[in-house]
C-alpha positions, -999 to +999 in steps of 0.1 A: -290+863-154-308+831-166-315+801-145-286+781-160-263+806-150-277+810-117-276+772-110-239+771-122-231+797-096-250+777-069-230+747-080-198+766-075-211+780-041-220+745-028-186+733-036-168+762-018-194+757+012-185+718+012-224+712+011-229+677-005-267+678-007-266+713-022-241+703-048-263+672-057-295+695-058-278+723-078-260+701-103-295+684-111-311+719-113-283+732-135-288+701-159-326+708-160-320+746-169-298+733-199-263+735-186-239+711-201-217+687-182-186+707-193-201+738-177-209+721-146-173+705-144-158+739-151-181+754-123-168+728-098-131+731-109-133+771-104-150+765-071-123+741-060-097+768-068-116+796-048-119+771-019-082+761-020-073+798-020-096+806+008-083+777+028-048+788+025-055+823+034-075+813+064-049+788+076-023+817+076-046+840+092-053+815+121-018+810+127-010+847+129-039+849+154-024+819+174+008+838+176-010+869+189-032+854+214-018+819+220-044+810+245-079+808+231-095+784+260-128+797+271-129+821+241-163+831+231-180+829+197-202+858+206-208+880+175-186+859+153-214+847+132-211+809+140-244+806+151-260+830+126-289+821+104-280+808+070-277+832+042-308+837+020-311+817-012-299+835-044-326+855-061-346+832-085-328+801-073-346+780-050-326+763-022-358+741-012-348+705-006-310+709-009-303+718+026-288+752+021-309+768+048-309+737+073 
């Protein structure tokens, strides 16, 4: 996979992660790697569809848990991953200065 494709993937991942500094960084890197504006727009649109679908599924899942365990007061986030380290960068794509790992 060449850098152009990797950066287009990173653009989409940035959108789904709701990471504005990541998106700006990876859009710039995608342009530097030869991506065209139409490709970046397409990557963003696909990511928005993925994010919308994931959000809808998570909303339904959360509602189902609310019905099963209506009282979550005092619930622990132990072992849920909320405080886990950020995922490693995509192979060959630097996330330096984009905030992905901060």
